[in-house]
Backbone bond lengths (Angstrom), bond angles and torsions (degrees), N, CA, C in turn:
res aa  C-N    CA-C-N  psi(-1)  N-CA   C-N-CA  omega(-1)  CA-C   N-CA-C  phi
1 M - - - 1.427 - - 1.481 110.87 -
2 C 1.292 117.85 141.06 1.508 119.34 -176.73 1.517 106.49 -128.73
3 I 1.344 112.53 157.66 1.462 118.32 172.52 1.459 108.90 -111.59
4 R 1.348 118.85 175.60 1.388 123.43 -161.46 1.511 118.22 -48.58
5 D 1.303 115.81 -35.07 1.486 118.89 178.40 1.538 113.94 -91.79
6 R 1.359 107.86 16.57 1.440 114.77 -178.34 1.507 120.72 64.72
7 R 1.317 117.91 18.51 1.345 133.08 178.60 1.510 99.67 -63.37
8 R 1.353 119.43 130.37 1.367 126.65 -176.91 1.489 114.18 -75.49
9 V 1.283 117.84 123.16 1.504 125.61 173.55 1.376 114.07 -110.71
10 H 1.292 116.92 140.83 1.558 118.71 -171.87 1.520 112.52 -85.44
11 G 1.396 119.70 -26.12 1.423 120.60 -171.38 1.490 110.68 -168.49
12 A 1.261 117.72 165.97 1.483 126.03 178.56 1.561 106.67 -140.99
13 I 1.209 109.68 139.75 1.527 119.86 176.21 1.469 105.52 -115.57
14 I 1.430 116.01 123.86 1.412 122.18 175.22 1.517 110.50 -96.32
15 D 1.295 116.01 111.01 1.544 118.09 -164.79 1.568 107.05 -134.92
16 S 1.344 113.93 110.54 1.510 121.31 175.96 1.595 112.88 -72.26
17 G 1.253 110.75 -9.31 1.522 116.37 177.15 1.576 113.85 -91.69
18 T 1.302 116.65 -2.34 1.400 126.58 173.86 1.569 112.16 -102.81
19 T 1.271 123.19 120.92 1.427 123.68 -174.08 1.545 111.12 -73.26
20 V 1.341 116.25 -43.16 1.449 118.32 -176.36 1.554 110.20 -114.70
21 M 1.237 117.50 -166.42 1.499 120.32 176.46 1.464 106.81 -97.34
22 V 1.335 117.03 145.67 1.446 122.39 178.22 1.477 110.26 -123.80
23 A 1.334 119.43 138.90 1.471 123.23 -178.26 1.465 109.21 -144.57
24 T 1.331 117.94 158.04 1.526 120.93 170.50 1.514 110.52 -62.87
25 P 1.253 112.73 155.10 1.506 114.66 178.27 1.451 118.70 -53.53
26 G 1.423 118.29 -35.44 1.368 122.76 177.71 1.545 111.63 -59.77
27 I 1.309 117.56 -55.03 1.393 126.14 172.46 1.519 116.83 -50.99
28 L 1.379 112.88 -44.87 1.455 114.81 -178.75 1.499 112.77 -71.68
29 K 1.309 116.48 -25.18 1.486 122.57 178.65 1.545 108.77 -67.87
30 V 1.339 118.40 -39.75 1.396 119.11 179.53 1.605 113.14 -59.25
31 V 1.292 109.73 -35.35 1.515 118.00 178.09 1.480 110.82 -70.88
32 T 1.382 115.14 -52.23 1.494 121.96 -171.02 1.555 106.85 -66.20
33 D 1.295 113.71 -35.12 1.572 115.79 179.13 1.503 111.81 -64.77
34 A 1.311 119.16 -21.94 1.519 118.02 178.75 1.585 110.05 -90.18
35 M 1.284 116.18 1.81 1.501 117.31 -176.14 1.559 106.02 -94.42
36 P 1.371 115.27 148.93 1.374 118.99 178.60 1.618 108.56 -78.06
37 K 1.287 114.77 149.15 1.422 119.39 175.59 1.595 110.65 -122.34
38 P 1.299 117.46 132.13 1.453 132.17 -0.19 1.574 109.49 -73.98
39 L 1.300 112.70 162.24 1.439 120.23 -176.85 1.522 104.31 -87.20
40 D 1.521 114.26 133.86 1.396 117.61 -179.64 1.511 109.66 -105.09
41 C 1.255 117.94 112.89 1.480 120.85 -172.68 1.493 113.30 -74.51
42 H 1.380 115.34 -4.35 1.509 117.24 176.82 1.590 109.68 -98.73
43 D 1.226 117.95 -12.84 1.499 121.28 179.54 1.473 112.76 -142.62
44 F 1.436 115.03 109.70 1.336 119.17 -177.26 1.586 111.38 -97.59
45 S 1.342 117.62 10.64 1.413 118.62 -173.47 1.426 114.08 -68.39
46 A 1.303 123.66 -12.85 1.456 122.97 -174.90 1.553 108.58 -96.96
47 L 1.353 115.92 -4.62 1.467 122.96 -176.96 1.540 110.21 -81.24
48 P 1.308 116.29 148.74 1.477 118.66 177.12 1.556 117.83 -70.92
49 T 1.268 113.89 151.13 1.349 116.77 171.13 1.588 109.97 -84.17
50 L 1.215 123.39 137.56 1.450 129.30 -179.17 1.590 107.98 -93.25
51 S 1.287 117.75 134.15 1.449 122.04 179.01 1.499 111.01 -135.76
52 Y 1.272 114.50 118.30 1.436 120.75 -176.22 1.574 108.19 -104.85
53 V 1.300 120.44 117.58 1.490 123.20 -174.47 1.510 103.21 -113.44
54 F 1.344 112.48 125.42 1.511 117.32 177.23 1.537 107.40 -90.29
55 E 1.312 112.38 173.48 1.562 118.37 -177.87 1.484 117.68 -61.00
56 N 1.213 114.10 -24.18 1.549 122.77 175.58 1.466 111.61 -80.49
57 G 1.336 121.05 -5.25 1.442 123.17 177.58 1.490 114.80 95.28
58 D 1.429 118.86 -11.38 1.404 120.20 176.17 1.565 111.44 -62.80
59 E 1.233 112.44 139.43 1.516 119.60 178.75 1.410 111.90 -120.54
60 Y 1.389 115.61 138.56 1.499 124.82 -178.61 1.453 108.29 -125.08
61 V 1.311 121.94 114.72 1.320 127.04 -170.91 1.651 110.81 -105.82
62 M 1.271 113.68 138.28 1.425 122.15 176.05 1.504 110.66 -125.47
63 K 1.406 114.28 119.26 1.463 120.77 -178.18 1.471 107.56 -81.87
64 P 1.317 121.98 158.29 1.420 126.38 179.46 1.575 115.83 -46.34
65 K 1.202 112.06 -47.99 1.555 115.58 -176.64 1.627 106.95 -66.95
66 E 1.218 116.66 -13.60 1.542 120.90 179.81 1.517 114.10 -87.06
67 Y 1.403 111.89 -33.67 1.580 114.82 -177.86 1.510 106.81 -104.16
68 M 1.405 122.26 -8.34 1.447 117.52 178.03 1.565 105.97 -92.70
69 Q 1.310 115.40 144.77 1.478 117.71 -179.95 1.492 109.29 -112.59
70 G 1.395 113.14 128.03 1.454 115.39 174.54 1.487 114.56 -77.20
71 S 1.282 113.93 -173.29 1.445 120.51 -178.26 1.439 104.83 -148.21
72 E 1.388 114.98 170.82 1.528 123.20 176.08 1.553 107.63 -66.90
73 F 1.336 117.89 -22.54 1.507 117.69 -173.36 1.564 101.31 -99.86
74 P 1.416 117.45 117.53 1.380 125.04 -175.41 1.600 118.31 -44.05
75 S 1.366 111.67 -40.97 1.561 113.07 -179.39 1.426 115.48 -92.09
76 T 1.332 120.16 10.36 1.465 125.02 176.05 1.543 112.82 -109.09
77 C 1.335 113.16 137.04 1.452 115.80 174.68 1.547 106.28 -151.50
78 S 1.219 116.25 165.69 1.531 116.22 -178.99 1.581 109.20 -137.03
79 F 1.311 112.09 146.83 1.436 121.23 -179.76 1.534 108.37 -73.08
80 G 1.395 119.95 131.65 1.418 126.32 179.41 1.504 116.31 -76.26
81 I 1.372 118.80 10.28 1.458 120.42 177.24 1.519 109.06 -125.63
82 T 1.243 117.46 129.50 1.475 121.74 -179.70 1.550 108.39 -120.15
83 P 1.263 118.18 157.29 1.471 123.49 178.23 1.593 108.45 -81.14
84 F 1.387 112.04 153.61 1.436 119.48 163.78 1.555 107.75 -66.85
85 H 1.303 120.24 140.00 1.506 126.99 -178.07 1.409 108.95 -108.56
86 G 1.291 115.97 143.52 1.510 123.96 178.92 1.552 112.65 86.68
87 K 1.279 115.68 145.31 1.430 123.14 -175.39 1.574 105.51 -62.63
88 R 1.366 114.26 -44.46 1.544 118.88 -174.61 1.508 108.97 -62.69
89 S 1.272 120.60 -42.58 1.537 123.09 179.28 1.476 109.44 -68.49
90 I 1.313 120.86 -40.21 1.418 122.51 177.83 1.555 113.47 -63.23
91 N 1.291 114.21 -41.63 1.549 118.11 177.65 1.574 108.40 -73.89
92 L 1.239 121.36 -39.67 1.412 122.98 -177.63 1.520 109.75 -65.13
93 F 1.220 120.14 -43.84 1.569 125.65 -174.38 1.555 109.58 -102.53
94 K 1.247 120.18 22.50 1.543 124.96 -178.41 1.467 105.02 -49.06
95 G 1.397 114.87 126.95 1.379 116.37 172.61 1.572 118.66 78.20
96 T 1.360 111.85 7.81 1.500 116.88 -177.08 1.401 110.76 -113.91
97 V 1.265 116.20 154.52 1.421 122.70 179.70 1.636 105.42 -127.30
98 I 1.297 115.12 132.48 1.414 117.19 173.71 1.584 110.04 -97.76
99 L 1.399 116.24 113.53 1.487 117.90 174.97 1.455 110.72 -89.57
100 G 1.310 118.25 104.21 1.494 121.90 -176.76 1.504 110.15 -91.03
101 D 1.360 111.90 -150.97 1.532 121.95 -174.62 1.436 112.03 -54.85
102 I 1.370 114.81 -40.42 1.583 120.61 -171.11 1.543 104.95 -60.85
103 F 1.335 120.57 -33.13 1.398 122.76 179.58 1.539 107.60 -84.04
104 M 1.298 119.44 -42.87 1.477 123.08 -173.91 1.570 109.59 -71.44
105 K 1.230 120.75 -20.86 1.596 116.94 177.86 1.605 104.72 -70.76
106 L 1.316 114.50 -27.00 1.553 115.58 -177.79 1.539 112.69 -85.76
107 Y 1.315 115.44 -26.29 1.376 121.69 -171.76 1.600 111.01 -128.45
108 Y 1.349 113.26 110.86 1.518 116.80 -178.05 1.548 102.37 -58.98
109 T 1.325 116.48 131.10 1.595 118.84 179.06 1.518 108.55 -112.64
110 H 1.300 109.95 128.52 1.439 113.46 175.39 1.544 108.04 -115.45
111 F 1.313 119.57 122.05 1.466 126.27 179.79 1.527 104.03 -97.16
112 D 1.348 114.38 112.55 1.401 118.78 178.69 1.522 109.39 -111.34
113 L 1.432 112.54 93.70 1.440 123.39 -176.25 1.475 111.96 -62.20
114 G 1.376 120.03 -39.70 1.468 120.67 -179.15 1.543 114.77 -65.50
115 Q 1.233 118.81 -31.58 1.419 119.23 170.88 1.556 114.39 -102.39
116 Q 1.216 115.67 5.03 1.523 122.21 174.90 1.496 108.46 56.32
117 R 1.295 121.17 50.70 1.465 124.43 176.24 1.413 111.29 -144.77
118 I 1.375 115.21 162.97 1.479 124.02 173.26 1.402 112.59 -117.91
119 G 1.352 117.26 136.18 1.552 116.14 175.15 1.496 108.02 -121.96
120 F 1.365 111.51 153.50 1.407 122.80 -178.24 1.489 113.09 -122.80
121 A 1.289 120.96 140.50 1.503 122.83 167.56 1.484 109.20 -139.87
122 R 1.307 120.28 137.79 1.407 122.64 178.69 1.445 114.75 -54.53
123 A 1.249 117.23 125.53 1.531 124.06 -175.65 1.489 106.23 -69.26
124 A 1.360 115.00 151.71 1.537 120.31 173.09 1.575 105.56 -69.11
125 P 1.330 115.89 140.07 1.502 119.89 174.97 1.523 109.05 -62.78
126 V 1.340 111.26 143.44 1.456 118.00 176.12 1.592 107.74 -78.47
127 P 1.165 118.26 131.26 1.605 120.02 -176.80 1.530 106.83 -72.55
């Protein structure tokens, strides 16, 4: 799996029990370094598109409006990716990204236990 700058990632965990995406600080830094400062919660057009590419070459794209999370306060937004916390977690999950609900709401996820594989299809947009 790769991230937008083609930084090599060793694995991905698809987890419906995780609300956001979780990455090691090094991976997260690649993404945040590409973001403008200060962040404008009214205009996501300057933010990077995230692209996850799996070993088989399938690419799954997330636009800024899909990974940024709004708030009831108009000028407040939050980033849908958070770092692993604690040295043990960082070492245990080194090079791994958890793709949680924020990813899974965009891509229908099929867990095929019989064939030991996971399939994705772009979810239909919510009207």
